[in-house]
C-alpha positions in Angstrom: -5.9 2.5 -35.0 -4.9 2.0 -31.1 -4.7 -1.5 -29.6 -7.6 -2.8 -27.9 -5.7 -2.3 -24.1 -2.3 -0.4 -23.3 -0.2 -0.7 -20.4 0.1 2.4 -18.1 2.1 3.4 -14.9 3.1 6.2 -12.8 6.1 5.3 -10.8 6.3 8.2 -8.6 2.8 8.5 -7.7 1.7 5.0 -7.8 5.3 2.9 -7.4 2.9 -0.6 -6.8 0.0 0.4 -9.2 -0.3 -0.8 -12.6 -3.0 0.4 -14.8 -4.5 -1.0 -18.4 -6.3 1.4 -20.3 -8.8 -0.4 -22.7 -9.3 2.0 -25.6 -12.4 0.7 -27.4 -16.2 1.8 -26.0 -16.7 1.2 -23.2 -13.5 3.1 -22.5 -12.3 2.4 -18.8 -8.5 2.3 -16.6 -8.0 -0.8 -14.7 -5.8 -0.2 -11.8 -4.0 -3.2 -10.0 -1.5 -3.9 -7.8 1.8 -4.9 -9.1 3.1 -7.3 -6.0 0.8 -9.9 -5.5 -0.5 -9.8 -8.9 -3.8 -11.0 -7.1 -5.7 -10.1 -10.0 -8.5 -8.2 -9.4 -9.1 -4.4 -10.4 -10.5 -1.5 -9.3 -12.5 0.0 -13.1 -12.5 3.7 -13.2 -14.8 4.4 -16.7 -14.7 7.0 -19.2 -17.8 5.7 -20.5 -21.2 4.7 -19.3 -20.6 0.8 -17.0 -21.7 -1.6 -19.2 -23.4 -4.8 -17.7 -22.2 -7.0 -15.3 -21.5 -9.5 -17.8 -19.5 -7.0 -20.0 -17.3 -5.8 -17.2 -16.9 -9.5 -16.6 -15.2 -10.1 -19.7 -13.5 -6.7 -19.7 -11.9 -7.6 -16.6 -10.6 -11.3 -17.9 -9.8 -9.8 -21.5 -7.5 -7.1 -19.2 -5.7 -9.5 -17.2 -5.0 -12.1 -20.0 -3.4 -9.3 -22.0 -1.7 -8.1 -18.9 0.0 -11.7 -18.5 0.7 -11.9 -21.9 2.5 -8.5 -21.9 4.5 -9.7 -18.8 5.6 -12.6 -20.1 7.1 -11.0 -23.2 9.0 -8.9 -21.4 10.1 -11.8 -19.4 10.8 -13.3 -23.0 12.7 -10.0 -24.2 14.9 -9.5 -20.9 16.1 -13.3 -21.0 17.5 -13.0 -24.1 18.7 -10.0 -23.5 20.5 -11.3 -20.7 21.3 -13.9 -22.5 22.9 -11.7 -25.7 25.3 -10.1 -23.3 27.6 -12.8 -23.1 28.4 -13.3 -26.7 
């Protein structure tokens, strides 16, 4: 089973962009900027566009997911740096 959200990037063609892939219906890609993290996403729909209320909820969930993932990566990186000195 796929996770609800996945992070994608394409640093060769879009070095300042990050993509969040929503794997459940309605499937879509959310495109955001790495620089500035203005918390706004452009949504690219694979499935039919849901109601505005559902779109807002999906974007909020995607943003929460991204925040948690970036924080988790930061903690992992900090732990790796701390362990290098041992």
